[in-house]
N, C-alpha and C positions, 0 to 999 in steps of 0.2 A: 795803519799800525794799531790804532785804538781798538778796532774790531778784533784784531788778533789777540791783543792783550785782554780785552774783555772776555773773549772765548777761553783764553788760558785760565783766567780767574775762575770762571764758572765751571770749567772742566775739572780743575783741581778740587774745588769745593764739592762738586757732585760725587767725587770719589771718596770723600771723607765721611765719617759717621755723623749722625745728626748732632748739631750743636758745635761741631768742630770748626776751627778757623785755620787760616793760612797766613803766612807772612807774605807781604807783597813781593819780596825777593824770590819766592818760590815761583810765582807767575812769570817774573822777568827771566829767571833761569830756564823755565820751560820753553820760552820763546827764543832765547839766545844764550846758550851755555857759557860762551866765552866773554861776551860783552854785556852781561846782564846789568852791571852797575849803571851803565849809560841809559838803561831803560827805566830806572826806578821812578823818576818823576813822571814819565808817561804811564807807568803802571798805577801810580797814585791817582793821576787824572782819570784813567779808565775806571778805577774803583769808585771815584766820586760820581762818575756818570752812571754807573750801575746802581749806586746808592740813591741817586736822585730819581731813578726809575723804579725803586723799591725792590730791586733784585738781591742786593746784599746790604749788610750793615758794616760800618767801620767801627772798630773797637780799640780802646786803649785801657789796659789793665782790666779787661773783661767787661768794660762798660761802653755802651754805645755813645759815640761822640759826634759833635757837630764839626764841620770842616775847620772852623776857626780854632778848634782845640787840637788839631792834628799836627802836633809837633813831636818829633821823636818817633819811637817805634809804634806802629799800629798793627792791627790784625784785621783780617777780612773774614766774614762769615755770611752764609746764606741768610736772607731775611726770613723772619717768621712773622705771620700776620699780627701777632700780639706785641711785637717790639715797637714801643713808642719812639717817636722821633725826639731827639734832644732839643 
């Protein structure tokens, strides 16, 4: 499931304009329209896996955050080479 969720995140981000972000719920809905809420924790885990590999960044209020800061709403965006790690 993690691979499917990672693919969903990357697919959605690849279709957005440069610098755009998505809500993790968009990736969950793309995988399972009816039961997307049950996928939210798995989507967040998939996002952190992609973040660890430098593929995406996790944002809160437009600022890149560390995993320990990820409480409440977050956004996901494609990584850019100049984005420093928190």
